[in-house]
N, C-alpha and C positions, 0 to 999 in steps of 0.2 A: 503493499500499500504506499501510495505517496501522497502528501498533502500541496496544496498552493493556494494560497491568500490574494486575493486581488489586490491594485494598490491600496482601495478605498477601505480593505479589511472589510466589508459587509458582504464577500462573496467566498466561499471555499471550494477550490475543487479539488475531487477526490481520483487519483485512478487507482484501479486495483485489476488484479489478473484473480479470473476464477477458473477453474477445472471441475470436469463433470467427469466420473469415472462411466466408459464407453462398456458397457458387459454384453458378449456374445451368448447368447442364448444357447449355442451350440457349446461353449464352455461355462458355462456357468454354474455346473455341478463340480467342475473342475479344482482343485486345491491350491493348483499353482497356476492356474490358468495367468496367461498375458496382463499384465495391468497396463491398459489403454485409457488416455484421459482426451478430452477434448476441452482447450484453453480457449480463451477469450477475453479480452481485457474490455473495460468501462471505464469511462470519463463520467462521475458525475458531478454537477454544479448547481451548490445550495445557499440559498439565503438567508444568513443570519436574521436574529431580530434586531429591531434599534432597540429595543423597550429592555428586554434582558436575554440578551444572545449566550449567555451561559446556561440557563434554564429552559425559555421556551425554543418547541421546536422550529429547528430550520424547514423554510420550504422549499421543495424541490424545481428548482427551476430548467434543468437539462440533463438528459442522459444519454450517452451514445456507446454504444457496443460493436465490437467487432471478432467474427472468430476468425481466430488464428490456425485451425486446424486439428487434427488428429498427430498427439503427442505418447510415443511411446517409453520415451527416456523417464528415469523416475529420480535417479541419482543425480545431482550438480554440482559440482566443487567447487562454483561461486556462481552469485545471483543470476540468470540466464534473462533476465531484461532488466531494464532502467529507464526514468522517465528524466523527461527537461523538459521545464517550465517558460517559458515568457509572459508576457502582458496578454497576447492573443491566444497563443496556439498553446499545445502540448503536443509533444514527441515521445515516443512509445517504442523502443528499440529490441528488439529480441536477436540473441546471438543465431548462429547458424555459419556456412557456407558462403552464404551472401546476406550485404547489407539488406536487414529488413527493416525499415522505420519508418512509422504510422507517422501524418500530422492531423493534427485534430484541434478543430477552432474551438473556443471558448466562448461563452456569451457575452458581450459587451456589458460592462457593471451599468446599471440604472435598468436593463430590459428584462423584464421577468417573464415574459411573453415567448412560450415556446414556437409560437408561429412563424417567428424571424430564423429562427436553428435548425426549423423543422427538414431543411433543403441543405443543410452544411456535409458534405459528403466528409469520409475519412480518406486522406491523402495518403499517397505513398510514389515515391519516383520512379518514375518511365523504365531509365535503365536501370540492368541490374550490374550490381558491384561485387566482384568477387573477392572472398576477405581468406586471410591464411586458415589453412584446412585446421590450427589450433583453436579460432575463433569458434568453434562448437563448446568449448569448456573455457572462456573465457567471457568476462561482461562486456558488452558491448554500449556505450553512450553516443549519441548525435546533439551534437551543436549547430544550430542555423547560423547561418551568417549577422554578422553585428549591424552592419550597413550592407548597403545594395552594391553586387558587385564584389562584395566578399568571397571569401572561401566558406564552405562548411567545414566541420571537425569534428573526427570520428576517433574516438577514444578506444581501444584494443584494450582490456584491463590487463593487468600481470596474470603470468601462468604458474601456479604453483605445483607442487608435488617433485620428482625425482627429476625431470629438467624444469627447472625455472626458469623464465623469462619475462624482462621487465614491460610494463605501458608501451604500448604505440602507439601514435599519434600521425592521422591521415588525413591530408587536406585537400579535400574535394569542392571543383569548380561548378559553376552551376551546369556546364554542359557535361561534366560527368555523371549529374544526379539526373538530366534531364527533366524533362516538366515533371509539376505534381498532377497524378492523375488519379480518376477514384480506385480506391485500395480494393473493393469488392472484384470489380470489373479486373483488374490485373491479376488477383489470385487465380479467377476463375477461367482465366487465359494459359495463366502456367501450368494448372492442373489439367485444360484440354492438350497443350502440348507436351505436357510430359518434362519440363527444365526442370523440374527440382532432381529427379532422378538422375539425369542425365549431368548435372552439375559437380557427380563426384567424380566424373570423369575427368575432369580437368585437372587433376590429383593425379601423376602416377604411380602408382606403385612396385614396389620390387618383383622383380619377375626372373625364379631362378633358374629357370631356363635360359631368356635371352639376355641374362643381365649377368652371365656367371661363363668365364672361360676354362674349363679343364686343361691344363699343363701337366702332363708328364716329367714329374720330378725323379732324379737320376742323385741317390747321395755320393756315386762314384763321381 
C-alpha cells in the first residue's frame, strides 16, 4: 500500500495491489496444487472531512482498477512493484523482463464529481523496453521527467543474494517510451501476439552442444 496527500491536504490517494487465488476445479482436491494468483492494482481517492478529518468517514471520489494478469510466482526476494506520485498522476511499476509502468490520472482537487474522471484511461508506453534478466527479482521504479523535454528515469533496485549487484539508473527519452496508450488495449494486443512468451528469447542460454568444443588432451 502507498499513500499520497494532495497539496491542499484535503484528498488522500491510496495505491494498493490485490491478489485473488485462482483455483482449478480439476486440481482443487490436490493438496499440492499449483498456486496461481490474479493480480490487479487499485488507485482510490478519498476526500477528507473539513470539520473532523480524523473521525468522520471520508468521501469516495474516484476508484480505478487495472488487471495485471495471472501470476504463478509466490516468493519475492524484494518488493515486486513500486509507486511514484506527482501532483496530477500516479505511476505504478512492476518488475519483469520488460518495463511495465502504468500512468494513472488523479482527480483534480476541488472536483468531487465522478463524471469528469470516468473517461480517463490508465496509460502505458507504446514502445517495449527490455530490462536485464535480473530485473525479474529486483524492484523497478519509474520517475517521470521533471520538465518538458527531459528524460524519464528508471531505477532498477539492488540485487541481493550470492551474486549481489548495486542499483542501476536508466534514462529514457520520450522516443524510447513512445506515446502513452490505453493500457488495456496494449495488454490485449500483447496477449494475442504472444510477445510476452517470446520476450525470453532475447536472452541466450548456455548450450552444452553448440557452446562446447571437446579437444583431446594428451598428457605426454
